[in-house]
C-alpha positions in Angstrom: 0.0 0.0 0.0 3.0 2.3 0.0 2.4 3.6 -3.5 -1.1 4.5 -2.5 0.1 6.4 0.6 2.8 8.2 -1.4 0.3 9.2 -4.1 -2.2 10.5 -1.6 0.5 12.3 0.4 1.9 14.0 -2.8 -1.5 15.1 -4.0 -2.5 16.4 -0.5 0.6 18.5 -0.2 0.3 19.7 -3.8 -3.2 20.9 -2.6 -1.6 22.6 0.4 0.8 24.5 -2.0 -1.9 25.5 -4.5 -4.7 26.0 -2.0 -6.7 23.3 -3.7 -6.6 20.9 -6.5 -7.0 21.8 -10.2 -10.5 21.4 -11.7 -12.0 20.6 -8.3 -13.9 22.8 -5.9 -11.7 21.9 -3.0 -9.8 24.1 -0.5 -7.0 22.9 1.7 -9.4 21.4 4.2 -11.3 19.5 1.5 -8.0 18.2 0.1 -6.9 16.9 3.5 -10.3 15.3 4.2 -10.4 13.7 0.7 -6.9 12.3 1.2 -7.8 10.8 4.6 -10.9 9.3 3.1 -8.9 7.8 0.2 -6.5 6.1 2.6 -9.2 4.6 4.7 -11.4 3.6 1.8 -8.6 1.8 0.0 -7.5 0.1 3.3 -4.1 1.6 3.0 -4.8 2.7 6.5 -7.1 0.8 8.8 -9.9 2.6 10.7 -8.1 1.9 14.0 -4.8 3.3 12.7 -6.6 6.4 11.4 -8.2 7.0 14.7 -4.9 6.4 16.6 -3.1 8.9 14.3 -5.5 11.7 15.4 -3.9 13.5 18.3 -6.9 14.2 20.5 -5.3 16.6 23.1 -4.4 19.0 20.3 -7.9 19.0 18.9 -9.4 19.4 22.3 -7.2 22.4 23.1 -8.0 24.0 19.8 -11.7 23.5 20.2 -11.7 24.8 23.7 -10.0 28.1 22.9 -12.2 28.5 19.9 -15.2 28.5 22.4 -13.4 31.0 24.7 -12.8 33.3 21.7 -16.4 32.9 20.6 -17.6 34.1 24.0 -15.5 37.2 23.6 -16.6 37.8 20.0 -20.3 37.5 21.0 -19.6 39.7 24.0 -18.2 42.4 21.7 -14.9 42.5 23.5 -12.7 42.5 20.4 -14.8 45.2 18.7 -14.6 47.3 21.9 -10.8 46.9 22.0 -10.5 48.0 18.4 -12.8 51.0 19.0 -11.0 52.1 22.1 -7.7 51.9 20.1 -9.1 53.9 17.2 -10.4 56.6 19.5 -7.1 57.3 21.2 -6.2 61.0 20.8 -2.6 60.2 19.8 -0.3 60.6 16.8 -0.4 57.9 14.2 3.0 56.5 15.2 1.9 56.1 18.8 -1.4 54.6 17.7 0.5 52.1 15.6 2.6 51.1 18.6 -0.5 50.7 20.8 -2.2 48.6 18.1 0.8 46.3 17.9 1.0 45.9 21.7 -2.8 45.1 22.0 -2.9 42.7 19.0 0.1 40.8 20.1 -1.1 40.5 23.7 -4.5 39.2 22.7 -3.0 36.8 20.1 -0.8 35.2 22.7 -3.9 34.0 24.5 -6.8 33.9 22.0 -5.2 32.9 18.7 -3.9 35.2 16.0 -6.5 34.3 13.4 -9.5 35.0 15.7 -8.0 38.4 16.7 -7.5 39.4 13.1 -11.0 38.2 12.1 -12.6 40.2 14.9 -10.5 43.4 14.8 -9.6 44.0 11.1 -13.0 45.2 9.9 -13.5 47.6 12.9 -9.9 48.9 12.6 -10.3 49.6 8.9 -13.5 51.5 9.4 -12.1 53.6 12.3 -8.9 54.5 10.4 -11.0 55.8 7.5 -13.2 57.7 9.9 -10.0 59.4 11.2 -8.8 60.0 7.6 -5.8 57.7 8.2 -4.6 55.3 5.6 -5.7 51.9 7.0 -3.2 49.8 5.2 -0.2 50.4 7.6 -2.4 49.7 10.6 -3.9 46.5 9.0 -0.5 45.2 8.1 0.7 46.0 11.7 -2.3 44.0 13.0 -1.4 41.0 10.9 2.3 41.1 11.8 1.7 41.7 15.5 -0.9 39.0 15.7 1.5 36.5 14.1 4.4 37.6 16.4 2.3 37.7 19.5 1.0 34.2 18.9 4.5 32.9 18.9 4.9 33.8 22.6 2.8 31.0 24.0 1.8 27.4 23.3 -1.8 28.5 22.9 -1.3 31.5 20.5 -1.8 29.6 17.3 -2.7 26.1 16.0 0.8 25.0 15.2 2.1 25.9 18.6 -0.7 24.0 20.2 0.2 21.0 18.1 3.9 21.3 19.1 3.2 21.8 22.8 0.7 19.0 23.1 2.6 16.4 21.0 6.0 17.0 22.6 4.6 17.7 26.1 6.4 21.0 26.4 6.4 23.1 29.6 4.1 26.1 29.2 6.2 28.4 31.4 9.4 26.9 30.0 8.4 27.8 26.4 7.2 31.2 27.5 10.6 31.9 29.1 12.4 31.1 25.8 10.0 32.8 23.4 9.2 36.0 25.4 12.4 38.0 24.6 12.6 37.3 20.8 8.9 38.1 20.5 9.1 41.4 22.5 12.2 42.5 20.5 10.5 41.4 17.3 7.4 43.6 18.1 9.6 46.6 18.8 11.4 46.1 15.5 8.1 45.6 13.7 6.9 48.9 15.1 10.0 50.7 14.0 10.1 49.1 10.5 6.4 49.9 9.7 6.8 53.4 11.2 9.9 54.0 9.1 8.4 52.5 5.9 5.2 54.6 6.2 6.6 57.8 7.6 5.0 60.9 6.3 2.3 58.8 4.5 -0.2 58.4 7.3 -3.1 60.3 5.7 -5.8 58.6 3.7 -5.1 58.9 0.0 -7.7 60.7 -2.1 -10.1 58.4 -3.8 -10.3 55.7 -1.2 -14.1 54.9 -0.8 -15.9 55.2 2.5 -16.3 51.9 4.3 -19.3 49.7 3.3 -20.1 48.1 6.6 -22.7 45.3 6.7 -25.7 45.6 8.9 -24.7 42.8 11.2 -21.4 44.5 11.9 -23.1 47.7 13.2 -24.7 48.5 16.5 -26.2 51.7 17.9 -24.1 53.7 20.2 -25.4 55.9 23.0 -25.9 58.8 20.7 -28.1 56.9 18.4 -25.5 56.8 15.6 -24.3 53.5 14.0 -20.8 52.4 14.8 -18.9 49.4 13.6 -18.8 46.1 15.4 -20.9 44.5 18.2 -21.7 46.6 21.2 -19.8 45.6 24.4 -21.6 43.2 26.8 -19.6 43.7 29.9 -20.9 40.6 31.7 -20.3 38.2 28.8 -16.9 39.7 28.0 -15.9 39.5 31.7 -16.9 35.8 31.8 -14.7 35.1 28.8 -11.7 37.1 30.2 -12.0 35.5 33.7 -12.0 32.0 32.2 -9.1 32.8 29.9 -7.1 34.4 32.8 -7.7 31.4 35.0 -6.7 29.0 32.3 -3.5 30.9 31.6 -2.6 30.9 35.3 -3.3 27.2 35.5 -1.1 26.5 32.5 1.7 28.3 34.3 1.4 26.8 37.7 -0.7 23.7 37.7 0.8 20.4 36.3 -2.6 19.1 34.9 -3.3 18.3 31.3 -3.8 21.6 29.5 -6.4 20.2 27.1 -8.6 18.9 29.9 -8.4 22.2 31.8 -9.2 24.2 28.7 -12.2 21.8 27.9 -13.5 22.4 31.4 -13.3 26.2 30.8 -15.1 25.8 27.5 -17.8 23.8 29.1 -18.3 26.4 31.8 -18.8 29.1 29.2 -21.3 26.9 27.2 -23.5 26.7 30.3 -25.0 30.1 29.8 -28.5 31.5 30.3 -27.9 34.3 27.8 -25.8 33.1 24.9 -27.2 30.1 23.0 -24.7 27.3 22.5 -25.7 27.3 18.8 -24.3 30.8 18.4 -21.1 29.9 20.2 -20.5 26.7 18.4 -21.3 28.5 15.1 -18.1 30.5 15.6 -15.9 27.4 16.1 -13.6 26.9 13.1 -14.7 23.3 12.3 -12.9 23.4 9.0 -9.6 23.9 10.8 -10.3 20.9 13.1 -11.1 18.8 10.0 -7.9 19.9 8.4 -6.0 18.8 11.4 -7.7 15.4 11.5 -7.0 14.8 7.8 -3.4 15.8 8.0 -2.9 13.7 11.1 -4.1 10.6 9.2 -2.1 11.3 6.1 1.2 12.2 7.9 0.7 9.2 10.2 0.4 6.9 7.3 3.5 8.3 5.7 5.5 7.9 8.9 4.4 4.2 9.1 6.1 3.5 5.7 9.5 4.4 7.1 10.3 6.6 4.1 10.6 9.9 6.0 13.2 8.3 8.4 15.1 6.9 5.4 15.0 10.3 3.7 16.3 12.1 6.8 19.1 9.5 7.2 20.0 9.9 3.5 20.2 13.7 3.8 22.3 13.4 7.0 24.7 11.2 5.2 25.0 13.8 2.4 25.8 16.5 5.0 22.4 18.0 5.6 21.2 16.9 9.0 17.6 18.2 9.4 17.7 17.4 13.1 20.4 20.0 13.6 19.1 23.5 14.5 20.2 25.5 11.4 18.8 23.0 8.8 15.6 22.5 10.8 15.2 26.3 11.1 15.7 26.8 7.3 13.4 23.9 6.5 10.7 25.2 8.7 10.9 28.7 7.1 10.8 27.3 3.6 8.0 24.7 4.1 5.9 27.2 6.1 5.8 29.5 3.1 5.4 26.7 0.7 2.6 24.6 2.2 1.5 26.8 5.2 2.7 26.4 8.7 0.4 23.7 10.1 1.2 21.2 7.4 4.9 22.1 7.6 5.0 21.6 11.3 3.3 18.2 11.0 6.0 17.1 8.6 8.9 18.4 10.7 7.6 17.6 14.1 9.3 14.1 14.4 12.6 15.9 13.9 12.1 18.6 16.5 12.6 16.3 19.5 16.2 15.4 18.5 17.6 18.8 19.9 16.8 20.4 23.3 15.6 23.6 21.6 14.1 21.9 18.6 10.5 22.4 19.6 10.9 26.0 20.5 12.9 26.5 17.2 10.1 24.9 15.2 7.4 26.9 16.9 9.1 30.3 16.5 10.4 29.8 12.9 7.1 28.4 11.5 5.1 31.2 13.1 7.4 34.1 12.3 7.8 32.9 8.7 4.1 33.6 8.2 4.7 37.3 7.9 6.7 37.0 4.7 3.9 36.9 2.1 0.1 37.2 2.2 -0.4 33.4 1.8 2.1 32.7 4.6 -0.6 32.8 7.3 -4.3 32.7 7.6 -4.1 35.9 9.7 -2.6 37.8 6.7 -5.4 36.5 4.4 -8.1 37.5 6.8 -6.8 41.1 7.1 -6.4 41.4 3.3 -9.9 40.1 2.7 -11.4 42.5 5.3 -9.7 45.4 3.5 -11.0 44.3 0.1 -14.6 44.3 1.4 -14.1 47.9 2.2 -12.6 48.8 -1.2 -9.0 48.9 0.2 -6.6 46.9 -1.9 -3.5 45.4 -0.3 -1.4 44.0 -3.1 1.2 41.3 -2.5 3.9 43.8 -3.4 2.6 46.3 -0.7 2.4 43.5 1.8 5.8 42.2 0.9 7.4 45.7 1.4 6.5 45.3 5.1 6.3 41.6 5.4 9.8 40.7 4.0 11.8 43.1 6.3 9.7 42.2 9.3 10.2 38.5 8.7 13.9 38.7 8.1 14.4 40.9 11.2 12.3 38.8 13.5 13.7 35.5 12.3 17.2 36.9 12.8 16.3 37.9 16.4 14.8 34.5 17.1 17.9 32.7 15.6 20.3 34.7 17.8 18.2 34.2 20.9 18.1 30.5 20.4 21.8 30.3 19.6 22.5 32.2 22.9 20.1 29.9 24.7 18.1 32.8 26.2 15.5 31.4 28.7 16.6 27.8 28.1 16.6 25.5 31.2 
């Protein structure tokens, strides 16, 4: 069955590169699901082996924090945070720095994709209302969200996968990642500020935002404003649960996935917010993508071919288990097939070096800022801008994304080389 497994794997990762398969209405999730179905249907992988390949703790942790984020979205917290930022009576450069700090802090706990999805539309509208060019601020949101998510093992899906699979210490990882992330955020602020200096004002001809009715809510003056109105009680519930979980991850040696699941269950037992609304905001497609890739990568590992390929490359002088080659492979693959599939491929190599897991988490996440397709957060921000008549071309994104990526990856590499925060 090895030829079947190799064929399915090759077609699946071709779909990851292209974002789908030619002549078929499939996205990456559909490709991964179809590949897993093909393996089970042809009996290349047994049903028991397919179920065993799915890493339940990662999926549970992902699902649980999606529920926590859904609570905050329905409570209007993200929209409120964006509105408060947009209303700050400060100069554009200071506003940019405040945005980077807030977006990074939220992404470290609530996932970068969710933060960008909730904040990007509100931020774009508020920038236009202030006659500011929204593009630098939207790019800063995406870059800061990706950077901030690298700080913890719950900030993005690939970090959750690495942390749960390799059983990493939550405070231990935080100690190693904090410095390069903070320095990276400062450099990002400086680079975006320098690249957009003197061009803060909104260019002539940019249309007024076209906000959908479900993104507006009446303010106290009776005028429409973007985003959901803040529900203090529902937002407070979500924030308290998130804070308790974060503290528990730092100080309590219990399974993170089970603690997070308990927190999600607590939020679902609500008298005000219907579970249908909260579960409707869960990214089921991402969970299905994970399950499909778990099965496909598990099948490939069982053939023994990846181990043989790694041994062959090591004999040729390229040891992918060494820090530098692993760092380079993570960067390249993350921009080729996206960071989650890249991490699944490289994860077996990360345990060979004491800092391999931290290296893989940082490099795969920071690489996402290079181009628009490098991370879902980038795509979300660009799409939110397009819906408001604001075009962010790949060139304009790259003018910010490339220097930010090179600088932050350099900082991370030096920090890992010096062993900052390592036990």
